[in-house]
PDB file of N, CA, C and O in Angstrom, chain B, residues numbered from 101:
ATOM      1  N   UNK B 101      18.032   5.837  -6.473  1.00  0.00           N
ATOM      2  CA  UNK B 101      17.812   4.476  -6.023  1.00  0.00           C
ATOM      3  C   UNK B 101      18.845   3.559  -6.656  1.00  0.00           C
ATOM      4  O   UNK B 101      19.257   3.749  -7.801  1.00  0.00           O
ATOM      5  N   UNK B 102      19.248   2.570  -5.892  1.00  0.00           N
ATOM      6  CA  UNK B 102      20.183   1.586  -6.411  1.00  0.00           C
ATOM      7  C   UNK B 102      19.418   0.455  -7.077  1.00  0.00           C
ATOM      8  O   UNK B 102      18.191   0.386  -7.006  1.00  0.00           O
ATOM      9  N   UNK B 103      20.161  -0.422  -7.719  1.00  0.00           N
ATOM     10  CA  UNK B 103      19.522  -1.573  -8.364  1.00  0.00           C
ATOM     11  C   UNK B 103      18.778  -2.409  -7.341  1.00  0.00           C
ATOM     12  O   UNK B 103      17.687  -2.906  -7.620  1.00  0.00           O
ATOM     13  N   UNK B 104      19.358  -2.571  -6.152  1.00  0.00           N
ATOM     14  CA  UNK B 104      18.694  -3.329  -5.089  1.00  0.00           C
ATOM     15  C   UNK B 104      17.391  -2.658  -4.694  1.00  0.00           C
ATOM     16  O   UNK B 104      16.381  -3.333  -4.492  1.00  0.00           O
ATOM     17  N   UNK B 105      17.404  -1.325  -4.581  1.00  0.00           N
ATOM     18  CA  UNK B 105      16.185  -0.586  -4.262  1.00  0.00           C
ATOM     19  C   UNK B 105      15.148  -0.752  -5.369  1.00  0.00           C
ATOM     20  O   UNK B 105      13.960  -0.925  -5.098  1.00  0.00           O
ATOM     21  N   UNK B 106      15.609  -0.698  -6.621  1.00  0.00           N
ATOM     22  CA  UNK B 106      14.699  -0.883  -7.754  1.00  0.00           C
ATOM     23  C   UNK B 106      14.052  -2.260  -7.711  1.00  0.00           C
ATOM     24  O   UNK B 106      12.852  -2.393  -7.949  1.00  0.00           O
ATOM     25  N   UNK B 107      14.843  -3.280  -7.409  1.00  0.00           N
ATOM     26  CA  UNK B 107      14.316  -4.644  -7.319  1.00  0.00           C
ATOM     27  C   UNK B 107      13.310  -4.767  -6.179  1.00  0.00           C
ATOM     28  O   UNK B 107      12.254  -5.380  -6.341  1.00  0.00           O
ATOM     29  N   UNK B 108      13.637  -4.185  -5.027  1.00  0.00           N
ATOM     30  CA  UNK B 108      12.731  -4.244  -3.874  1.00  0.00           C
ATOM     31  C   UNK B 108      11.434  -3.511  -4.202  1.00  0.00           C
ATOM     32  O   UNK B 108      10.350  -3.990  -3.871  1.00  0.00           O
ATOM     33  N   UNK B 109      11.539  -2.352  -4.850  1.00  0.00           N
ATOM     34  CA  UNK B 109      10.351  -1.595  -5.241  1.00  0.00           C
ATOM     35  C   UNK B 109       9.490  -2.407  -6.192  1.00  0.00           C
ATOM     36  O   UNK B 109       8.272  -2.471  -6.028  1.00  0.00           O
ATOM     37  N   UNK B 110      10.114  -3.026  -7.184  1.00  0.00           N
ATOM     38  CA  UNK B 110       9.368  -3.834  -8.159  1.00  0.00           C
ATOM     39  C   UNK B 110       8.652  -4.990  -7.476  1.00  0.00           C
ATOM     40  O   UNK B 110       7.492  -5.274  -7.775  1.00  0.00           O
ATOM     41  N   UNK B 111       9.347  -5.658  -6.556  1.00  0.00           N
ATOM     42  CA  UNK B 111       8.749  -6.785  -5.830  1.00  0.00           C
ATOM     43  C   UNK B 111       7.563  -6.318  -4.993  1.00  0.00           C
ATOM     44  O   UNK B 111       6.504  -6.946  -4.998  1.00  0.00           O
ATOM     45  N   UNK B 112       7.746  -5.216  -4.278  1.00  0.00           N
ATOM     46  CA  UNK B 112       6.658  -4.697  -3.444  1.00  0.00           C
ATOM     47  C   UNK B 112       5.485  -4.226  -4.286  1.00  0.00           C
ATOM     48  O   UNK B 112       4.330  -4.450  -3.924  1.00  0.00           O
ATOM     49  N   UNK B 113       5.771  -3.578  -5.406  1.00  0.00           N
ATOM     50  CA  UNK B 113       4.703  -3.119  -6.292  1.00  0.00           C
ATOM     51  C   UNK B 113       3.909  -4.305  -6.820  1.00  0.00           C
ATOM     52  O   UNK B 113       2.681  -4.249  -6.896  1.00  0.00           O
ATOM     53  N   UNK B 114       4.596  -5.366  -7.182  1.00  0.00           N
ATOM     54  CA  UNK B 114       3.914  -6.567  -7.684  1.00  0.00           C
ATOM     55  C   UNK B 114       3.049  -7.193  -6.595  1.00  0.00           C
ATOM     56  O   UNK B 114       1.912  -7.590  -6.853  1.00  0.00           O
ATOM     57  N   UNK B 115       3.584  -7.283  -5.380  1.00  0.00           N
ATOM     58  CA  UNK B 115       2.807  -7.829  -4.254  1.00  0.00           C
ATOM     59  C   UNK B 115       1.574  -6.969  -3.978  1.00  0.00           C
ATOM     60  O   UNK B 115       0.489  -7.488  -3.716  1.00  0.00           O
ATOM     61  N   UNK B 116       1.753  -5.660  -4.041  1.00  0.00           N
ATOM     62  CA  UNK B 116       0.653  -4.742  -3.782  1.00  0.00           C
ATOM     63  C   UNK B 116      -0.426  -4.860  -4.858  1.00  0.00           C
ATOM     64  O   UNK B 116      -1.618  -4.871  -4.551  1.00  0.00           O
ATOM     65  N   UNK B 117      -0.005  -4.948  -6.107  1.00  0.00           N
ATOM     66  CA  UNK B 117      -0.963  -5.122  -7.199  1.00  0.00           C
ATOM     67  C   UNK B 117      -1.750  -6.417  -7.033  1.00  0.00           C
ATOM     68  O   UNK B 117      -2.955  -6.459  -7.282  1.00  0.00           O
ATOM     69  N   UNK B 118      -1.062  -7.467  -6.612  1.00  0.00           N
ATOM     70  CA  UNK B 118      -1.727  -8.751  -6.379  1.00  0.00           C
ATOM     71  C   UNK B 118      -2.751  -8.617  -5.259  1.00  0.00           C
ATOM     72  O   UNK B 118      -3.868  -9.120  -5.373  1.00  0.00           O
ATOM     73  N   UNK B 119      -2.374  -7.941  -4.179  1.00  0.00           N
ATOM     74  CA  UNK B 119      -3.291  -7.738  -3.051  1.00  0.00           C
ATOM     75  C   UNK B 119      -4.520  -6.954  -3.498  1.00  0.00           C
ATOM     76  O   UNK B 119      -5.648  -7.313  -3.162  1.00  0.00           O
ATOM     77  N   UNK B 120      -4.296  -5.871  -4.267  1.00  0.00           N
ATOM     78  CA  UNK B 120      -5.425  -5.080  -4.749  1.00  0.00           C
ATOM     79  C   UNK B 120      -6.358  -5.914  -5.620  1.00  0.00           C
ATOM     80  O   UNK B 120      -7.578  -5.839  -5.473  1.00  0.00           O
ATOM     81  N   UNK B 121      -5.799  -6.697  -6.513  1.00  0.00           N
ATOM     82  CA  UNK B 121      -6.610  -7.538  -7.396  1.00  0.00           C
ATOM     83  C   UNK B 121      -7.403  -8.556  -6.585  1.00  0.00           C
ATOM     84  O   UNK B 121      -8.568  -8.816  -6.884  1.00  0.00           O
ATOM     85  N   UNK B 122      -6.775  -9.137  -5.556  1.00  0.00           N
ATOM     86  CA  UNK B 122      -7.477 -10.111  -4.709  1.00  0.00           C
ATOM     87  C   UNK B 122      -8.630  -9.451  -3.970  1.00  0.00           C
ATOM     88  O   UNK B 122      -9.706 -10.037  -3.849  1.00  0.00           O
ATOM     89  N   UNK B 123      -8.416  -8.237  -3.473  1.00  0.00           N
ATOM     90  CA  UNK B 123      -9.482  -7.527  -2.773  1.00  0.00           C
ATOM     91  C   UNK B 123     -10.655  -7.275  -3.716  1.00  0.00           C
ATOM     92  O   UNK B 123     -11.815  -7.434  -3.336  1.00  0.00           O
ATOM     93  N   UNK B 124     -10.343  -6.887  -4.932  1.00  0.00           N
ATOM     94  CA  UNK B 124     -11.384  -6.622  -5.928  1.00  0.00           C
ATOM     95  C   UNK B 124     -12.138  -7.905  -6.268  1.00  0.00           C
ATOM     96  O   UNK B 124     -13.365  -7.894  -6.373  1.00  0.00           O
ATOM     97  N   UNK B 125     -11.412  -9.006  -6.441  1.00  0.00           N
ATOM     98  CA  UNK B 125     -12.051 -10.288  -6.740  1.00  0.00           C
ATOM     99  C   UNK B 125     -12.925 -10.759  -5.584  1.00  0.00           C
ATOM    100  O   UNK B 125     -13.922 -11.450  -5.792  1.00  0.00           O
ATOM    101  N   UNK B 126     -12.544 -10.379  -4.353  1.00  0.00           N
ATOM    102  CA  UNK B 126     -13.324 -10.764  -3.177  1.00  0.00           C
ATOM    103  C   UNK B 126     -14.549  -9.879  -2.989  1.00  0.00           C
ATOM    104  O   UNK B 126     -15.317 -10.066  -2.045  1.00  0.00           O
ATOM    105  N   UNK B 127     -14.733  -8.903  -3.901  1.00  0.00           N
ATOM    106  CA  UNK B 127     -15.942  -8.098  -3.865  1.00  0.00           C
ATOM    107  C   UNK B 127     -15.808  -6.732  -3.229  1.00  0.00           C
ATOM    108  O   UNK B 127     -16.805  -6.022  -3.096  1.00  0.00           O
ATOM    109  N   UNK B 128     -14.609  -6.343  -2.831  1.00  0.00           N
ATOM    110  CA  UNK B 128     -14.434  -5.009  -2.278  1.00  0.00           C
ATOM    111  C   UNK B 128     -14.588  -4.006  -3.423  1.00  0.00           C
ATOM    112  O   UNK B 128     -13.876  -4.092  -4.424  1.00  0.00           O
ATOM    113  N   UNK B 129     -15.511  -3.063  -3.278  1.00  0.00           N
ATOM    114  CA  UNK B 129     -15.717  -2.089  -4.359  1.00  0.00           C
ATOM    115  C   UNK B 129     -14.454  -1.265  -4.636  1.00  0.00           C
ATOM    116  O   UNK B 129     -13.713  -0.910  -3.720  1.00  0.00           O
ATOM    117  N   UNK B 130     -14.230  -0.974  -5.909  1.00  0.00           N
ATOM    118  CA  UNK B 130     -13.046  -0.207  -6.301  1.00  0.00           C
ATOM    119  C   UNK B 130     -12.985   1.138  -5.590  1.00  0.00           C
ATOM    120  O   UNK B 130     -11.907   1.577  -5.192  1.00  0.00           O
ATOM    121  N   UNK B 131     -14.129   1.796  -5.426  1.00  0.00           N
ATOM    122  CA  UNK B 131     -14.127   3.099  -4.761  1.00  0.00           C
ATOM    123  C   UNK B 131     -13.701   2.998  -3.300  1.00  0.00           C
ATOM    124  O   UNK B 131     -13.111   3.936  -2.763  1.00  0.00           O
ATOM    125  N   UNK B 132     -13.990   1.883  -2.656  1.00  0.00           N
ATOM    126  CA  UNK B 132     -13.545   1.672  -1.282  1.00  0.00           C
ATOM    127  C   UNK B 132     -12.029   1.544  -1.260  1.00  0.00           C
ATOM    128  O   UNK B 132     -11.367   2.133  -0.406  1.00  0.00           O
ATOM    129  N   UNK B 133     -11.477   0.779  -2.193  1.00  0.00           N
ATOM    130  CA  UNK B 133     -10.024   0.621  -2.265  1.00  0.00           C
ATOM    131  C   UNK B 133      -9.335   1.951  -2.550  1.00  0.00           C
ATOM    132  O   UNK B 133      -8.313   2.267  -1.941  1.00  0.00           O
ATOM    133  N   UNK B 134      -9.891   2.727  -3.471  1.00  0.00           N
ATOM    134  CA  UNK B 134      -9.318   4.035  -3.797  1.00  0.00           C
ATOM    135  C   UNK B 134      -9.358   4.945  -2.571  1.00  0.00           C
ATOM    136  O   UNK B 134      -8.378   5.624  -2.265  1.00  0.00           O
ATOM    137  N   UNK B 135     -10.488   4.960  -1.874  1.00  0.00           N
ATOM    138  CA  UNK B 135     -10.604   5.777  -0.670  1.00  0.00           C
ATOM    139  C   UNK B 135      -9.615   5.369   0.403  1.00  0.00           C
ATOM    140  O   UNK B 135      -9.020   6.219   1.066  1.00  0.00           O
ATOM    141  N   UNK B 136      -9.442   4.084   0.571  1.00  0.00           N
ATOM    142  CA  UNK B 136      -8.484   3.570   1.549  1.00  0.00           C
ATOM    143  C   UNK B 136      -7.072   4.013   1.198  1.00  0.00           C
ATOM    144  O   UNK B 136      -6.327   4.477   2.063  1.00  0.00           O
ATOM    145  N   UNK B 137      -6.704   3.871  -0.069  1.00  0.00           N
ATOM    146  CA  UNK B 137      -5.359   4.258  -0.508  1.00  0.00           C
ATOM    147  C   UNK B 137      -5.132   5.759  -0.357  1.00  0.00           C
ATOM    148  O   UNK B 137      -4.053   6.188   0.053  1.00  0.00           O
ATOM    149  N   UNK B 138      -6.143   6.552  -0.685  1.00  0.00           N
ATOM    150  CA  UNK B 138      -6.004   8.008  -0.539  1.00  0.00           C
ATOM    151  C   UNK B 138      -5.826   8.393   0.924  1.00  0.00           C
ATOM    152  O   UNK B 138      -5.010   9.255   1.250  1.00  0.00           O
ATOM    153  N   UNK B 139      -6.587   7.758   1.798  1.00  0.00           N
ATOM    154  CA  UNK B 139      -6.468   8.049   3.229  1.00  0.00           C
ATOM    155  C   UNK B 139      -5.092   7.725   3.760  1.00  0.00           C
ATOM    156  O   UNK B 139      -4.512   8.514   4.506  1.00  0.00           O
ATOM    157  N   UNK B 140      -4.558   6.573   3.385  1.00  0.00           N
ATOM    158  CA  UNK B 140      -3.213   6.207   3.829  1.00  0.00           C
ATOM    159  C   UNK B 140      -2.165   7.132   3.223  1.00  0.00           C
ATOM    160  O   UNK B 140      -1.211   7.513   3.900  1.00  0.00           O
ATOM    161  N   UNK B 141      -2.331   7.496   1.957  1.00  0.00           N
ATOM    162  CA  UNK B 141      -1.381   8.414   1.317  1.00  0.00           C
ATOM    163  C   UNK B 141      -1.378   9.767   2.024  1.00  0.00           C
ATOM    164  O   UNK B 141      -0.321  10.368   2.216  1.00  0.00           O
ATOM    165  N   UNK B 142      -2.562  10.244   2.411  1.00  0.00           N
ATOM    166  CA  UNK B 142      -2.658  11.512   3.131  1.00  0.00           C
ATOM    167  C   UNK B 142      -1.934  11.431   4.472  1.00  0.00           C
ATOM    168  O   UNK B 142      -1.222  12.360   4.852  1.00  0.00           O
ATOM    169  N   UNK B 143      -2.116  10.321   5.188  1.00  0.00           N
ATOM    170  CA  UNK B 143      -1.452  10.149   6.486  1.00  0.00           C
ATOM    171  C   UNK B 143       0.068  10.094   6.330  1.00  0.00           C
ATOM    172  O   UNK B 143       0.799  10.698   7.115  1.00  0.00           O
ATOM    173  N   UNK B 144       0.532   9.378   5.331  1.00  0.00           N
ATOM    174  CA  UNK B 144       1.977   9.286   5.094  1.00  0.00           C
ATOM    175  C   UNK B 144       2.536  10.663   4.740  1.00  0.00           C
ATOM    176  O   UNK B 144       3.605  11.045   5.216  1.00  0.00           O
ATOM    177  N   UNK B 145       1.813  11.401   3.908  1.00  0.00           N
ATOM    178  CA  UNK B 145       2.263  12.743   3.539  1.00  0.00           C
ATOM    179  C   UNK B 145       2.288  13.660   4.760  1.00  0.00           C
ATOM    180  O   UNK B 145       3.216  14.452   4.924  1.00  0.00           O
ATOM    181  N   UNK B 146       1.287  13.556   5.605  1.00  0.00           N
ATOM    182  CA  UNK B 146       1.196  14.397   6.801  1.00  0.00           C
ATOM    183  C   UNK B 146       2.341  14.107   7.777  1.00  0.00           C
ATOM    184  O   UNK B 146       2.947  15.027   8.325  1.00  0.00           O
ATOM    185  N   UNK B 147       2.630  12.817   7.989  1.00  0.00           N
ATOM    186  CA  UNK B 147       3.673  12.429   8.931  1.00  0.00           C
ATOM    187  C   UNK B 147       5.066  12.467   8.304  1.00  0.00           C
ATOM    188  O   UNK B 147       6.060  12.675   8.999  1.00  0.00           O
ATOM    189  N   UNK B 148       5.133  12.267   6.993  1.00  0.00           N
ATOM    190  CA  UNK B 148       6.426  12.201   6.323  1.00  0.00           C
ATOM    191  C   UNK B 148       7.045  10.818   6.382  1.00  0.00           C
ATOM    192  O   UNK B 148       8.181  10.621   5.950  1.00  0.00           O
ATOM    193  N   UNK B 149       6.300   9.860   6.915  1.00  0.00           N
ATOM    194  CA  UNK B 149       6.778   8.481   7.037  1.00  0.00           C
ATOM    195  C   UNK B 149       5.578   7.579   7.293  1.00  0.00           C
ATOM    196  O   UNK B 149       4.465   8.063   7.500  1.00  0.00           O
ATOM    197  N   UNK B 150       5.800   6.282   7.281  1.00  0.00           N
ATOM    198  CA  UNK B 150       4.751   5.326   7.626  1.00  0.00           C
ATOM    199  C   UNK B 150       4.728   5.202   9.147  1.00  0.00           C
ATOM    200  O   UNK B 150       5.709   4.752   9.739  1.00  0.00           O
ATOM    201  N   UNK B 151       3.626   5.592   9.789  1.00  0.00           N
ATOM    202  CA  UNK B 151       3.561   5.537  11.252  1.00  0.00           C
ATOM    203  C   UNK B 151       3.755   4.110  11.791  1.00  0.00           C
ATOM    204  O   UNK B 151       3.183   3.148  11.278  1.00  0.00           O
ATOM    205  N   UNK B 152       4.555   4.012  12.810  1.00  0.00           N
ATOM    206  CA  UNK B 152       4.814   2.695  13.428  1.00  0.00           C
ATOM    207  C   UNK B 152       3.552   2.089  14.023  1.00  0.00           C
ATOM    208  O   UNK B 152       3.467   0.873  14.191  1.00  0.00           O
ATOM    209  N   UNK B 153       2.574   2.925  14.341  1.00  0.00           N
ATOM    210  CA  UNK B 153       1.327   2.431  14.922  1.00  0.00           C
ATOM    211  C   UNK B 153       0.558   1.546  13.948  1.00  0.00           C
ATOM    212  O   UNK B 153      -0.392   0.870  14.344  1.00  0.00           O
ATOM    213  N   UNK B 154       0.958   1.543  12.680  1.00  0.00           N
ATOM    214  CA  UNK B 154       0.280   0.699  11.704  1.00  0.00           C
ATOM    215  C   UNK B 154       0.739  -0.744  11.768  1.00  0.00           C
ATOM    216  O   UNK B 154       0.156  -1.607  11.111  1.00  0.00           O
ATOM    217  N   UNK B 155       1.784  -1.025  12.555  1.00  0.00           N
ATOM    218  CA  UNK B 155       2.245  -2.409  12.683  1.00  0.00           C
ATOM    219  C   UNK B 155       1.146  -3.245  13.301  1.00  0.00           C
ATOM    220  O   UNK B 155       0.545  -2.852  14.301  1.00  0.00           O
ATOM    221  N   UNK B 156       0.882  -4.394  12.710  1.00  0.00           N
ATOM    222  CA  UNK B 156      -0.238  -5.218  13.173  1.00  0.00           C
ATOM    223  C   UNK B 156       0.048  -5.943  14.476  1.00  0.00           C
ATOM    224  O   UNK B 156      -0.889  -6.388  15.138  1.00  0.00           O
ATOM    225  N   UNK B 157       1.312  -6.078  14.870  1.00  0.00           N
ATOM    226  CA  UNK B 157       1.625  -6.843  16.074  1.00  0.00           C
ATOM    227  C   UNK B 157       1.773  -5.962  17.299  1.00  0.00           C
ATOM    228  O   UNK B 157       2.219  -6.436  18.344  1.00  0.00           O
ATOM    229  N   UNK B 158       1.409  -4.687  17.195  1.00  0.00           N
ATOM    230  CA  UNK B 158       1.489  -3.818  18.377  1.00  0.00           C
ATOM    231  C   UNK B 158       0.120  -3.546  18.922  1.00  0.00           C
ATOM    232  O   UNK B 158      -0.019  -2.834  19.917  1.00  0.00           O
TER     233      UNK B 158
END
């Protein structure tokens, strides 16, 4: 990874951590969040990429 990639990864990781914390503060149980993340990780591993069907505007 290049420095630009490292910076983008850090920014995305920070945004993701913020989103997770907000979900938890809004009352979403931690086990639900873990299950959701595992399901998405399994799909990404199965496809080898993030499926385009996950785009919210399609």
